DRENDO-1510 file (C-alpha; in Angstrom, 1 decimal, always signed):
<recs>
REC; n; res; u; v; w
REC; 1; UNK; -42.1; +28.5; -24.8 .
REC; 2; UNK; -43.3; +26.9; -28.0 .
REC; 3; UNK; -40.0; +27.6; -29.7 .
REC; 4; UNK; -38.1; +26.0; -26.7 .
REC; 5; UNK; -40.4; +22.9; -26.8 .
REC; 6; UNK; -39.9; +22.5; -30.5 .
REC; 7; UNK; -36.1; +22.7; -30.1 .
REC; 8; UNK; -36.1; +20.1; -27.3 .
REC; 9; UNK; -37.0; +17.2; -29.6 .
REC; 10; UNK; -35.3; +13.8; -29.2 .
REC; 11; UNK; -33.6; +14.4; -32.6 .
REC; 12; UNK; -32.1; +17.7; -31.5 .
REC; 13; UNK; -31.0; +16.4; -28.1 .
REC; 14; UNK; -29.3; +13.4; -29.7 .
REC; 15; UNK; -27.7; +15.5; -32.4 .
REC; 16; UNK; -26.3; +17.9; -29.7 .
REC; 17; UNK; -24.8; +15.1; -27.7 .
REC; 18; UNK; -23.3; +13.5; -30.8 .
REC; 19; UNK; -21.8; +16.8; -31.8 .
REC; 20; UNK; -20.4; +17.4; -28.3 .
REC; 21; UNK; -18.9; +14.0; -27.8 .
REC; 22; UNK; -17.6; +14.0; -31.4 .
REC; 23; UNK; -15.8; +17.3; -30.7 .
REC; 24; UNK; -14.3; +15.8; -27.5 .
REC; 25; UNK; -13.1; +12.7; -29.3 .
REC; 26; UNK; -11.6; +14.8; -32.1 .
REC; 27; UNK; -9.8; +17.1; -29.7 .
REC; 28; UNK; -8.4; +14.2; -27.6 .
REC; 29; UNK; -7.2; +12.3; -30.6 .
REC; 30; UNK; -5.7; +15.2; -32.7 .
REC; 31; UNK; -5.4; +18.5; -30.7 .
REC; 32; UNK; -4.7; +17.4; -27.1 .
REC; 33; UNK; -1.2; +18.1; -25.8 .
REC; 34; UNK; -0.8; +14.3; -25.4 .
REC; 35; UNK; -2.2; +13.4; -28.8 .
REC; 36; UNK; +1.3; +12.6; -30.2 .
REC; 37; UNK; +2.1; +10.0; -27.6 .
REC; 38; UNK; +1.7; +6.3; -28.5 .
REC; 39; UNK; -1.0; +4.1; -27.0 .
REC; 40; UNK; -4.5; +2.7; -27.8 .
REC; 41; UNK; -6.9; +5.2; -29.3 .
REC; 42; UNK; -9.7; +4.1; -26.9 .
REC; 43; UNK; -7.5; +5.0; -23.9 .
REC; 44; UNK; -6.9; +8.5; -25.5 .
REC; 45; UNK; -10.7; +9.0; -26.0 .
REC; 46; UNK; -12.1; +7.9; -22.6 .
REC; 47; UNK; -11.1; +6.9; -19.1 .
REC; 48; UNK; -13.6; +4.1; -19.5 .
REC; 49; UNK; -11.0; +2.1; -21.4 .
REC; 50; UNK; -9.2; +1.9; -18.0 .
REC; 51; UNK; -12.6; +1.4; -16.4 .
REC; 52; UNK; -13.2; -1.7; -18.4 .
REC; 53; UNK; -10.1; -3.4; -16.9 .
REC; 54; UNK; -10.3; -2.0; -13.4 .
REC; 55; UNK; -14.0; -1.5; -12.8 .
REC; 56; UNK; -15.5; -4.3; -14.8 .
REC; 57; UNK; -12.6; -6.9; -14.8 .
REC; 58; UNK; -11.6; -6.1; -11.2 .
REC; 59; UNK; -8.2; -4.4; -11.1 .
REC; 60; UNK; -6.6; -5.6; -14.3 .
REC; 61; UNK; -5.4; -2.3; -15.8 .
REC; 62; UNK; -1.9; -2.6; -14.2 .
REC; 63; UNK; -1.3; -5.8; -16.1 .
REC; 64; UNK; -2.9; -4.4; -19.2 .
REC; 65; UNK; -0.4; -1.4; -19.0 .
REC; 66; UNK; +2.4; -4.0; -18.9 .
REC; 67; UNK; +1.1; -5.5; -22.2 .
REC; 68; UNK; +0.6; -2.0; -23.7 .
REC; 69; UNK; +4.3; -1.2; -23.1 .
REC; 70; UNK; +5.3; -4.3; -25.0 .
REC; 71; UNK; +3.1; -3.2; -27.9 .
REC; 72; UNK; +3.8; +0.5; -28.0 .
REC; 73; UNK; +7.1; +1.1; -26.3 .
REC; 74; UNK; +8.4; +2.6; -23.0 .
REC; 75; UNK; +6.2; +5.7; -22.9 .
REC; 76; UNK; +2.5; +5.5; -23.5 .
REC; 77; UNK; -0.7; +7.4; -23.1 .
REC; 78; UNK; -3.0; +5.3; -20.8 .
REC; 79; UNK; -5.9; +7.8; -20.5 .
REC; 80; UNK; -7.0; +11.1; -22.1 .
REC; 81; UNK; -4.9; +12.9; -19.5 .
REC; 82; UNK; -2.2; +10.6; -18.2 .
REC; 83; UNK; +1.1; +9.0; -19.3 .
REC; 84; UNK; +2.9; +6.0; -18.1 .
REC; 85; UNK; +6.6; +5.1; -18.4 .
REC; 86; UNK; +8.3; +1.7; -18.2 .
REC; 87; UNK; +12.1; +2.5; -17.9 .
REC; 88; UNK; +14.0; +2.2; -14.6 .
REC; 89; UNK; +16.3; +5.0; -15.8 .
REC; 90; UNK; +13.4; +7.4; -15.6 .
REC; 91; UNK; +12.4; +6.4; -12.0 .
REC; 92; UNK; +14.8; +8.7; -10.2 .
REC; 93; UNK; +13.9; +11.5; -12.5 .
REC; 94; UNK; +10.2; +11.2; -11.6 .
REC; 95; UNK; +10.4; +10.3; -7.9 .
REC; 96; UNK; +12.9; +12.7; -6.4 .
REC; 97; UNK; +13.2; +15.1; -3.5 .
REC; 98; UNK; +13.8; +18.3; -5.3 .
REC; 99; UNK; +11.0; +20.2; -7.1 .
REC; 100; UNK; +7.3; +20.4; -6.7 .
REC; 101; UNK; +5.4; +17.1; -7.1 .
REC; 102; UNK; +1.6; +16.8; -6.8 .
REC; 103; UNK; -0.2; +13.5; -6.7 .
REC; 104; UNK; -2.9; +12.9; -9.3 .
REC; 105; UNK; -6.1; +14.0; -7.4 .
REC; 106; UNK; -8.4; +11.9; -9.7 .
REC; 107; UNK; -6.8; +8.7; -8.3 .
REC; 108; UNK; -6.3; +9.7; -4.6 .
REC; 109; UNK; -9.6; +11.6; -4.1 .
REC; 110; UNK; -11.4; +8.3; -4.6 .
REC; 111; UNK; -10.4; +7.3; -1.1 .
REC; 112; UNK; -12.4; +10.1; +0.4 .
REC; 113; UNK; -9.5; +11.1; +2.7 .
REC; 114; UNK; -8.1; +14.1; +0.9 .
REC; 115; UNK; -7.3; +15.9; +4.2 .
REC; 116; UNK; -4.8; +13.2; +5.1 .
REC; 117; UNK; -1.1; +13.2; +4.5 .
REC; 118; UNK; -1.2; +10.0; +2.5 .
REC; 119; UNK; -4.0; +10.8; +0.1 .
REC; 120; UNK; -3.7; +14.6; -0.1 .
REC; 121; UNK; -2.6; +15.6; -3.6 .
REC; 122; UNK; -1.1; +19.1; -3.1 .
REC; 123; UNK; +2.7; +19.2; -2.8 .
REC; 124; UNK; +3.0; +22.1; -0.3 .
REC; 125; UNK; +0.2; +20.9; +2.0 .
REC; 126; UNK; +1.6; +17.4; +2.0 .
REC; 127; UNK; +5.0; +18.7; +2.9 .
REC; 128; UNK; +3.7; +20.6; +5.9 .
REC; 129; UNK; +1.5; +17.7; +7.1 .
REC; 130; UNK; +4.3; +15.2; +6.7 .
REC; 131; UNK; +6.8; +17.3; +8.6 .
REC; 132; UNK; +4.4; +17.2; +11.6 .
REC; 133; UNK; +4.3; +13.4; +11.9 .
REC; 134; UNK; +7.4; +12.1; +10.2 .
REC; 135; UNK; +9.5; +12.3; +13.4 .
REC; 136; UNK; +7.3; +9.5; +14.9 .
REC; 137; UNK; +8.5; +7.2; +12.2 .
REC; 138; UNK; +12.2; +8.0; +12.0 .
REC; 139; UNK; +14.7; +5.2; +12.2 .
REC; 140; UNK; +15.9; +6.3; +15.6 .
REC; 141; UNK; +12.3; +6.4; +16.9 .
REC; 142; UNK; +11.5; +2.9; +15.7 .
REC; 143; UNK; +14.7; +1.5; +17.2 .
REC; 144; UNK; +13.9; +3.2; +20.5 .
REC; 145; UNK; +10.3; +1.7; +20.5 .
REC; 146; UNK; +11.1; -1.8; +19.2 .
REC; 147; UNK; +9.8; -3.2; +22.5 .
REC; 148; UNK; +6.3; -2.8; +21.1 .
REC; 149; UNK; +7.3; -5.0; +18.2 .
REC; 150; UNK; +9.0; -7.5; +20.5 .
REC; 151; UNK; +5.9; -7.7; +22.7 .
REC; 152; UNK; +3.7; -8.5; +19.8 .
REC; 153; UNK; +6.2; -11.0; +18.3 .
REC; 154; UNK; +6.2; -12.9; +21.6 .
REC; 155; UNK; +2.5; -12.8; +21.8 .
REC; 156; UNK; +2.1; -14.2; +18.3 .
REC; 157; UNK; +4.6; -17.0; +19.1 .
REC; 158; UNK; +2.6; -17.9; +22.2 .
REC; 159; UNK; -0.5; -18.2; +20.1 .
REC; 160; UNK; +1.3; -20.3; +17.5 .
REC; 161; UNK; +2.7; -22.6; +20.3 .
REC; 162; UNK; -0.9; -23.1; +21.6 .
REC; 163; UNK; -2.0; -24.1; +18.1 .
REC; 164; UNK; +0.7; -26.6; +17.4 .
REC; 165; UNK; -0.7; -29.7; +15.7 .
REC; 166; UNK; -3.7; -27.9; +14.3 .
REC; 167; UNK; -4.3; -26.2; +11.0 .
REC; 168; UNK; -4.9; -22.5; +11.5 .
REC; 169; UNK; -4.9; -19.3; +9.5 .
REC; 170; UNK; -1.4; -18.0; +9.9 .
REC; 171; UNK; -2.2; -15.3; +7.3 .
REC; 172; UNK; -4.9; -13.9; +9.6 .
REC; 173; UNK; -2.5; -14.0; +12.5 .
REC; 174; UNK; +0.0; -12.0; +10.5 .
REC; 175; UNK; -2.6; -9.4; +9.7 .
REC; 176; UNK; -3.6; -9.1; +13.4 .
REC; 177; UNK; +0.1; -8.7; +14.3 .
REC; 178; UNK; +0.6; -5.8; +11.9 .
REC; 179; UNK; -2.6; -4.1; +13.0 .
REC; 180; UNK; -1.8; -4.4; +16.7 .
REC; 181; UNK; +1.6; -2.8; +16.1 .
REC; 182; UNK; +0.3; +0.0; +13.9 .
REC; 183; UNK; -2.5; +0.9; +16.3 .
REC; 184; UNK; -0.2; +1.1; +19.2 .
REC; 185; UNK; +2.4; +3.1; +17.3 .
REC; 186; UNK; -0.1; +5.6; +15.8 .
REC; 187; UNK; -2.9; +5.8; +18.4 .
REC; 188; UNK; -1.3; +4.6; +21.6 .
REC; 189; UNK; -4.0; +2.0; +22.0 .
REC; 190; UNK; -3.7; -1.8; +22.4 .
REC; 191; UNK; -6.4; -3.5; +20.3 .
REC; 192; UNK; -5.1; -7.0; +21.1 .
REC; 193; UNK; -6.3; -8.7; +18.0 .
REC; 194; UNK; -3.6; -11.3; +18.4 .
REC; 195; UNK; -5.6; -12.5; +21.5 .
REC; 196; UNK; -8.8; -13.1; +19.5 .
REC; 197; UNK; -9.6; -16.7; +18.8 .
REC; 198; UNK; -9.8; -16.1; +15.0 .
REC; 199; UNK; -7.3; -13.2; +14.9 .
REC; 200; UNK; -10.2; -11.0; +13.9 .
REC; 201; UNK; -10.2; -12.4; +10.4 .
REC; 202; UNK; -13.7; -10.8; +10.0 .
REC; 203; UNK; -11.8; -7.5; +9.8 .
REC; 204; UNK; -9.0; -8.7; +7.6 .
REC; 205; UNK; -11.3; -9.8; +4.8 .
REC; 206; UNK; -13.0; -6.3; +4.1 .
REC; 207; UNK; -9.7; -4.5; +4.6 .
REC; 208; UNK; -8.1; -6.7; +1.9 .
REC; 209; UNK; -11.1; -6.0; -0.4 .
REC; 210; UNK; -11.2; -2.2; +0.2 .
REC; 211; UNK; -9.7; -1.7; -3.2 .
REC; 212; UNK; -13.1; -2.5; -4.8 .
REC; 213; UNK; -14.6; +0.6; -3.3 .
REC; 214; UNK; -11.6; +2.7; -4.4 .
REC; 215; UNK; -11.7; +1.3; -8.0 .
REC; 216; UNK; -15.5; +1.9; -8.2 .
REC; 217; UNK; -15.3; +5.5; -6.9 .
REC; 218; UNK; -12.6; +6.4; -9.4 .
REC; 219; UNK; -15.1; +5.9; -12.2 .
REC; 220; UNK; -18.4; +6.5; -10.4 .
REC; 221; UNK; -17.5; +9.6; -8.3 .
REC; 222; UNK; -20.6; +9.7; -6.2 .
REC; 223; UNK; -20.2; +6.1; -5.0 .
REC; 224; UNK; -17.8; +6.6; -2.2 .
REC; 225; UNK; -19.3; +9.8; -0.8 .
REC; 226; UNK; -22.8; +8.1; -0.9 .
REC; 227; UNK; -21.5; +5.2; +1.2 .
REC; 228; UNK; -19.9; +7.6; +3.7 .
REC; 229; UNK; -23.2; +9.6; +3.9 .
REC; 230; UNK; -25.3; +6.6; +5.0 .
REC; 231; UNK; -25.5; +6.4; +8.8 .
REC; 232; UNK; -23.4; +3.6; +10.2 .
REC; 233; UNK; -26.2; +2.3; +12.3 .
REC; 234; UNK; -28.4; +1.8; +9.2 .
REC; 235; UNK; -25.6; +0.2; +7.2 .
REC; 236; UNK; -24.9; -2.3; +10.0 .
REC; 237; UNK; -28.4; -3.8; +9.6 .
REC; 238; UNK; -27.9; -4.2; +5.8 .
REC; 239; UNK; -24.4; -5.9; +5.5 .
REC; 240; UNK; -22.8; -9.2; +6.2 .
REC; 241; UNK; -20.7; -10.1; +9.2 .
REC; 242; UNK; -17.3; -9.2; +7.7 .
REC; 243; UNK; -18.4; -5.7; +6.6 .
REC; 244; UNK; -20.2; -5.2; +9.9 .
REC; 245; UNK; -16.9; -6.1; +11.7 .
REC; 246; UNK; -15.1; -3.5; +9.6 .
REC; 247; UNK; -17.6; -0.8; +10.3 .
REC; 248; UNK; -17.7; -1.5; +14.0 .
REC; 249; UNK; -13.9; -1.3; +14.0 .
REC; 250; UNK; -14.1; +2.1; +12.3 .
REC; 251; UNK; -16.6; +3.3; +14.9 .
REC; 252; UNK; -14.2; +2.2; +17.7 .
REC; 253; UNK; -11.4; +3.9; +15.9 .
REC; 254; UNK; -13.2; +7.2; +15.7 .
REC; 255; UNK; -14.1; +7.0; +19.4 .
REC; 256; UNK; -10.5; +6.3; +20.4 .
REC; 257; UNK; -9.1; +9.0; +18.2 .
REC; 258; UNK; -11.6; +11.5; +19.7 .
REC; 259; UNK; -10.6; +10.3; +23.3 .
REC; 260; UNK; -7.0; +10.7; +22.5 .
REC; 261; UNK; -7.5; +14.1; +21.1 .
REC; 262; UNK; -9.5; +15.2; +24.1 .
REC; 263; UNK; -6.7; +13.9; +26.4 .
REC; 264; UNK; -4.0; +15.7; +24.4 .
REC; 265; UNK; -5.9; +19.0; +24.3 .
REC; 266; UNK; -6.5; +18.8; +28.1 .
REC; 267; UNK; -2.8; +18.5; +28.8 .
REC; 268; UNK; -2.9; +15.0; +30.2 .
REC; 269; UNK; +0.5; +13.9; +31.6 .
REC; 270; UNK; +0.1; +10.4; +30.1 .
REC; 271; UNK; +3.5; +9.8; +28.5 .
REC; 272; UNK; +1.9; +7.4; +26.0 .
REC; 273; UNK; +0.2; +10.3; +24.3 .
REC; 274; UNK; +3.5; +11.9; +23.4 .
REC; 275; UNK; +4.2; +9.1; +20.9 .
REC; 276; UNK; +0.9; +9.4; +19.0 .
REC; 277; UNK; +0.0; +11.1; +15.8 .
REC; 278; UNK; -2.7; +13.0; +17.6 .
REC; 279; UNK; -0.1; +14.6; +19.9 .
REC; 280; UNK; +2.2; +15.3; +17.0 .
REC; 281; UNK; -0.4; +17.2; +15.0 .
REC; 282; UNK; -1.8; +19.1; +17.9 .
REC; 283; UNK; +1.6; +20.3; +19.0 .
REC; 284; UNK; +2.9; +21.0; +15.5 .
REC; 285; UNK; +3.2; +24.3; +13.7 .
REC; 286; UNK; +0.3; +23.5; +11.4 .
REC; 287; UNK; -2.5; +26.1; +11.2 .
REC; 288; UNK; -5.6; +25.6; +13.4 .
REC; 289; UNK; -7.7; +24.2; +10.4 .
REC; 290; UNK; -5.2; +21.4; +10.1 .
REC; 291; UNK; -5.7; +20.4; +13.7 .
REC; 292; UNK; -9.5; +19.9; +13.4 .
REC; 293; UNK; -10.8; +16.7; +14.8 .
REC; 294; UNK; -12.1; +15.5; +11.4 .
REC; 295; UNK; -8.7; +15.9; +9.8 .
REC; 296; UNK; -6.9; +14.2; +12.7 .
REC; 297; UNK; -9.3; +11.3; +12.4 .
REC; 298; UNK; -8.4; +11.0; +8.7 .
REC; 299; UNK; -4.8; +11.2; +9.5 .
REC; 300; UNK; -5.0; +8.4; +12.1 .
REC; 301; UNK; -7.1; +6.1; +10.0 .
REC; 302; UNK; -5.1; +6.4; +6.8 .
REC; 303; UNK; -1.6; +6.1; +8.4 .
REC; 304; UNK; -2.6; +3.0; +10.4 .
REC; 305; UNK; -4.5; +1.4; +7.5 .
REC; 306; UNK; -1.4; +1.9; +5.3 .
REC; 307; UNK; +0.6; -0.3; +7.7 .
REC; 308; UNK; -1.9; -3.2; +7.9 .
REC; 309; UNK; -2.0; -5.4; +4.8 .
REC; 310; UNK; +1.1; -3.9; +3.1 .
REC; 311; UNK; +3.4; -5.5; +5.7 .
REC; 312; UNK; +1.2; -8.5; +6.1 .
REC; 313; UNK; +1.2; -9.2; +2.4 .
REC; 314; UNK; +5.0; -9.3; +2.3 .
REC; 315; UNK; +5.3; -11.6; +5.3 .
REC; 316; UNK; +2.7; -14.1; +3.9 .
REC; 317; UNK; +4.6; -14.3; +0.6 .
REC; 318; UNK; +7.9; -14.8; +2.4 .
REC; 319; UNK; +6.6; -17.4; +4.8 .
REC; 320; UNK; +5.0; -19.4; +2.0 .
REC; 321; UNK; +8.2; -19.3; +0.0 .
REC; 322; UNK; +10.4; -20.2; +3.0 .
REC; 323; UNK; +8.4; -23.1; +4.3 .
REC; 324; UNK; +8.1; -24.7; +0.8 .
REC; 325; UNK; +11.8; -24.3; +0.0 .
REC; 326; UNK; +14.1; -26.2; +2.5 .
REC; 327; UNK; +17.3; -24.9; +1.0 .
REC; 328; UNK; +16.4; -21.2; +1.5 .
REC; 329; UNK; +15.0; -22.0; +5.0 .
REC; 330; UNK; +18.1; -23.8; +6.2 .
REC; 331; UNK; +20.5; -21.1; +4.9 .
REC; 332; UNK; +18.4; -18.5; +6.7 .
REC; 333; UNK; +18.3; -20.5; +9.9 .
REC; 334; UNK; +22.0; -21.1; +9.9 .
REC; 335; UNK; +22.7; -17.4; +9.7 .
REC; 336; UNK; +20.2; -16.5; +12.4 .
REC; 337; UNK; +21.4; -19.3; +14.7 .
REC; 338; UNK; +25.0; -18.2; +14.4 .
REC; 339; UNK; +24.0; -14.6; +15.3 .
REC; 340; UNK; +21.9; -15.8; +18.2 .
REC; 341; UNK; +24.8; -17.9; +19.6 .
REC; 342; UNK; +26.7; -14.6; +20.1 .
REC; 343; UNK; +23.8; -12.9; +22.0 .
REC; 344; UNK; +22.6; -13.5; +25.5 .
REC; 345; UNK; +19.0; -12.5; +24.7 .
REC; 346; UNK; +16.6; -11.9; +21.8 .
REC; 347; UNK; +18.4; -10.5; +18.8 .
REC; 348; UNK; +18.1; -6.8; +18.6 .
REC; 349; UNK; +16.9; -5.0; +15.5 .
REC; 350; UNK; +20.4; -3.5; +14.8 .
REC; 351; UNK; +21.9; -7.0; +14.8 .
REC; 352; UNK; +19.2; -8.4; +12.5 .
REC; 353; UNK; +19.8; -5.6; +10.0 .
REC; 354; UNK; +23.4; -6.7; +9.6 .
REC; 355; UNK; +22.5; -10.3; +8.6 .
REC; 356; UNK; +23.0; -10.4; +4.7 .
REC; 357; UNK; +20.9; -13.4; +3.9 .
REC; 358; UNK; +18.0; -12.4; +6.1 .
REC; 359; UNK; +18.1; -9.0; +4.5 .
REC; 360; UNK; +18.2; -10.6; +1.0 .
REC; 361; UNK; +15.1; -12.7; +2.0 .
REC; 362; UNK; +13.2; -9.6; +3.0 .
REC; 363; UNK; +14.3; -7.6; -0.1 .
REC; 364; UNK; +13.1; -10.5; -2.3 .
REC; 365; UNK; +9.8; -10.5; -0.6 .
REC; 366; UNK; +9.5; -6.7; -1.0 .
REC; 367; UNK; +10.4; -7.0; -4.7 .
REC; 368; UNK; +7.5; -9.4; -5.3 .
REC; 369; UNK; +5.1; -7.6; -2.9 .
REC; 370; UNK; +5.9; -3.8; -2.8 .
REC; 371; UNK; +3.8; -1.4; -0.9 .
REC; 372; UNK; +1.3; -0.6; -3.7 .
REC; 373; UNK; +0.2; -2.4; -6.8 .
REC; 374; UNK; -1.1; +0.6; -8.7 .
REC; 375; UNK; +0.8; +3.3; -10.7 .
REC; 376; UNK; +1.9; +6.3; -8.7 .
REC; 377; UNK; +1.3; +9.3; -11.0 .
REC; 378; UNK; +3.0; +12.6; -10.2 .
REC; 379; UNK; +2.4; +16.1; -11.6 .
REC; 380; UNK; +5.0; +18.8; -11.8 .
REC; 381; UNK; +4.9; +22.4; -12.8 .
REC; 382; UNK; +7.7; +22.0; -15.2 .
REC; 383; UNK; +8.1; +20.2; -18.5 .
REC; 384; UNK; +9.8; +16.8; -18.3 .
REC; 385; UNK; +11.8; +15.1; -20.9 .
REC; 386; UNK; +12.0; +11.4; -21.7 .
REC; 387; UNK; +14.4; +10.7; -24.6 .
REC; 388; UNK; +13.1; +12.8; -27.5 .
REC; 389; UNK; +9.7; +13.2; -25.8 .
REC; 390; UNK; +8.6; +16.4; -24.1 .
REC; 391; UNK; +6.1; +15.8; -21.4 .
REC; 392; UNK; +4.0; +19.0; -20.8 .
REC; 393; UNK; +4.0; +20.6; -17.4 .
REC; 394; UNK; +0.9; +19.6; -15.4 .
REC; 395; UNK; +0.6; +16.1; -17.0 .
REC; 396; UNK; +0.1; +13.2; -14.7 .
REC; 397; UNK; +2.9; +10.7; -15.4 .
REC; 398; UNK; +3.6; +7.6; -13.5 .
REC; 399; UNK; +5.4; +4.3; -13.2 .
REC; 400; UNK; +4.4; +1.1; -11.5 .
REC; 401; UNK; +6.8; -0.5; -9.0 .
REC; 402; UNK; +5.5; -4.0; -9.2 .
REC; 403; UNK; +5.9; -4.0; -13.0 .
REC; 404; UNK; +9.5; -2.7; -12.6 .
REC; 405; UNK; +10.2; -5.3; -10.0 .
REC; 406; UNK; +9.0; -8.2; -12.2 .
REC; 407; UNK; +10.4; -7.1; -15.5 .
REC; 408; UNK; +12.7; -9.7; -17.1 .
REC; 409; UNK; +15.1; -6.9; -18.3 .
REC; 410; UNK; +15.7; -5.9; -14.7 .
REC; 411; UNK; +15.6; -9.3; -12.9 .
REC; 412; UNK; +16.5; -12.7; -14.3 .
REC; 413; UNK; +13.6; -15.2; -13.8 .
REC; 414; UNK; +11.6; -12.4; -12.1 .
REC; 415; UNK; +8.9; -14.5; -10.6 .
REC; 416; UNK; +11.4; -16.8; -8.8 .
REC; 417; UNK; +11.9; -16.1; -5.1 .
REC; 418; UNK; +15.7; -16.0; -5.1 .
REC; 419; UNK; +17.4; -14.1; -2.2 .
REC; 420; UNK; +20.8; -14.9; -3.8 .
REC; 421; UNK; +20.2; -12.1; -6.3 .
REC; 422; UNK; +20.9; -9.7; -3.4 .
REC; 423; UNK; +24.0; -11.4; -2.0 .
REC; 424; UNK; +26.7; -10.2; -4.4 .
REC; 425; UNK; +27.5; -6.5; -3.5 .
REC; 426; UNK; +28.1; -5.5; -7.1 .
REC; 427; UNK; +24.9; -7.1; -8.4 .
REC; 428; UNK; +22.9; -5.7; -5.4 .
REC; 429; UNK; +24.0; -2.2; -6.1 .
REC; 430; UNK; +23.0; -2.5; -9.7 .
REC; 431; UNK; +19.6; -4.1; -8.8 .
REC; 432; UNK; +18.9; -1.4; -6.2 .
REC; 433; UNK; +18.5; +1.1; -9.0 .
REC; 434; UNK; +15.3; -0.7; -9.9 .
REC; 435; UNK; +14.2; -1.6; -6.3 .
REC; 436; UNK; +11.7; +0.8; -4.8 .
REC; 437; UNK; +9.2; -1.1; -2.6 .
REC; 438; UNK; +8.4; +2.0; -0.6 .
REC; 439; UNK; +8.6; +4.4; -3.5 .
REC; 440; UNK; +11.1; +7.3; -3.5 .
REC; 441; UNK; +11.1; +11.1; -3.5 .
REC; 442; UNK; +8.9; +13.4; -1.6 .
REC; 443; UNK; +6.1; +10.8; -1.1 .
REC; 444; UNK; +8.3; +7.9; +0.1 .
REC; 445; UNK; +6.4; +5.7; +2.5 .
REC; 446; UNK; +6.1; +7.2; +5.9 .
REC; 447; UNK; +6.2; +3.9; +7.7 .
REC; 448; UNK; +9.1; +2.3; +5.9 .
REC; 449; UNK; +11.3; +1.9; +8.9 .
REC; 450; UNK; +8.5; +0.4; +11.0 .
REC; 451; UNK; +7.7; -2.1; +8.3 .
REC; 452; UNK; +11.3; -3.2; +8.0 .
REC; 453; UNK; +11.6; -3.6; +11.8 .
REC; 454; UNK; +8.4; -5.7; +12.0 .
REC; 455; UNK; +9.6; -8.0; +9.2 .
REC; 456; UNK; +13.1; -8.4; +10.6 .
REC; 457; UNK; +12.0; -9.2; +14.1 .
REC; 458; UNK; +9.0; -11.5; +13.3 .
REC; 459; UNK; +10.6; -13.5; +10.6 .
REC; 460; UNK; +13.8; -14.1; +12.6 .
REC; 461; UNK; +11.8; -15.4; +15.5 .
REC; 462; UNK; +9.4; -17.6; +13.6 .
REC; 463; UNK; +12.0; -19.4; +11.6 .
REC; 464; UNK; +14.0; -20.1; +14.8 .
REC; 465; UNK; +11.1; -21.4; +16.8 .
REC; 466; UNK; +8.7; -23.2; +14.4 .
REC; 467; UNK; +8.2; -25.3; +11.4 .
REC; 468; UNK; +5.2; -24.7; +9.3 .
REC; 469; UNK; +3.5; -27.0; +6.8 .
REC; 470; UNK; +1.7; -24.8; +4.3 .
REC; 471; UNK; -1.8; -26.2; +3.6 .
REC; 472; UNK; -3.7; -25.8; +0.3 .
REC; 473; UNK; -1.7; -22.9; -1.1 .
REC; 474; UNK; +1.2; -22.3; -3.5 .
REC; 475; UNK; +3.6; -19.4; -3.7 .
REC; 476; UNK; +1.8; -18.0; -6.7 .
REC; 477; UNK; -1.3; -17.4; -4.5 .
REC; 478; UNK; +0.6; -14.5; -2.8 .
REC; 479; UNK; +1.9; -12.8; -5.9 .
REC; 480; UNK; +0.2; -9.8; -7.6 .
REC; 481; UNK; -2.8; -10.7; -9.6 .
REC; 482; UNK; -5.0; -7.5; -9.4 .
REC; 483; UNK; -4.7; -3.8; -8.5 .
REC; 484; UNK; -6.4; -3.0; -5.2 .
REC; 485; UNK; -4.2; +0.0; -4.8 .
REC; 486; UNK; -2.2; -2.4; -2.6 .
REC; 487; UNK; -1.0; -5.8; -3.9 .
REC; 488; UNK; -4.1; -7.8; -4.7 .
REC; 489; UNK; -3.5; -11.6; -4.4 .
REC; 490; UNK; -5.4; -14.8; -5.0 .
REC; 491; UNK; -5.1; -15.8; -1.4 .
REC; 492; UNK; -5.9; -12.4; +0.2 .
REC; 493; UNK; -5.3; -12.6; +3.9 .
REC; 494; UNK; -5.5; -16.4; +4.1 .
REC; 495; UNK; -2.5; -18.6; +4.6 .
REC; 496; UNK; -3.4; -21.9; +6.2 .
REC; 497; UNK; -0.6; -23.7; +8.0 .
REC; 498; UNK; +0.1; -26.5; +10.5 .
REC; 499; UNK; +2.7; -25.5; +13.1 .
REC; 500; UNK; +5.2; -27.7; +15.0 .
REC; 501; UNK; +8.1; -26.8; +17.3 .
REC; 502; UNK; +11.3; -26.6; +15.4 .
REC; 503; UNK; +13.6; -29.6; +16.1 .
REC; 504; UNK; +17.1; -28.4; +16.6 .
</recs>
């Protein structure tokens, strides 16, 4: 005992720690398989280089990566374990359908939903889970169920008509619109947030800020699990109104998911159940463990949450650009008016999809506001090559869509909202090589067709029926400024506007 006590002196403890971390630093700088790749030495030594930009500065590492590429070249080491590439020619090589592609667990486990299709990292597990629910989001299924979107488009327009002459939060209304559609598509429940006086903005605010918890948990791994372990009733007494609204929403969501599961398992004849994720999972070929209620709740929550602010962010950016640029707005209206003159009722989705300028407007919005704002690292079991570089198998290597979409080498005047860049067929085909707002490959966005349908139908209706005066905001307020996994913007969910009926 005396010998152990004499060894455990402060000097020996400090010396041991110095030796340990010195060995780690030496290995990562000189012996690690990624040691030869360019990049800042601090990033090679510790993840806390990234932590400084994302945890301390609030989601700035994506923009720092852009600067690092300008300094070090198209392939760089951005952490002790991870590489990043900035070259559109590599995109299709990294995000493709063939081969085995795992997600980087360190990034996605921070959401605390590793049993979901969206945030699960294993390739084979993801493939099986996705196969069970993907039919619900096929193009044919979305077209067949577009009445749900039309119903909510009409509801939003009625609310706007009742608010004519007042300044209201159009951004919050857009969020409520996207949530109501996602909830009905995924869970078969009508949450009717469009009917709420404030469009339930108390929920939109914490949803927009959820990236803070994700960024924190990436570096402080116990943070997220600790939050989840605290009883909701206790937390409700400790938090502000916005967070309380979010937690109450989650409670309701869990109850509804459990009720839907019970109805599905009981063999209820309700036809609405057949179009839910719960029904799809329960009646799939997945093993029993994959049909557990806890996993189904994660599936429901993550799939619906993925469709909330992603779509709303794009629509806010587009609406702000349209109603502050008369030339673009009038060209779009002329195209839609001409199409409407040939139809006896509301324009159907298939008709809207054939309108080139409307499609260009949506593509330009998606270029500036793609689905996620963070890098999407993939891991394969085979070596990859980039030029003269050999990337060892098992290395997380990623690219960042929003950086590719706003690179001057890919797009002239990249921050300018310019639908014309998509109008020439030859230029469009060339630009589409660098256009991936929903990602590509095995992990392409599950709800891509639903998002397109929402945007086509809502935008075409709003520009036909209303004029909006944007109040206290600029287009820059809806562009990417920080990484919240999604697109973090200065305005968040807020877009104040004054509506008036369109004068024809």
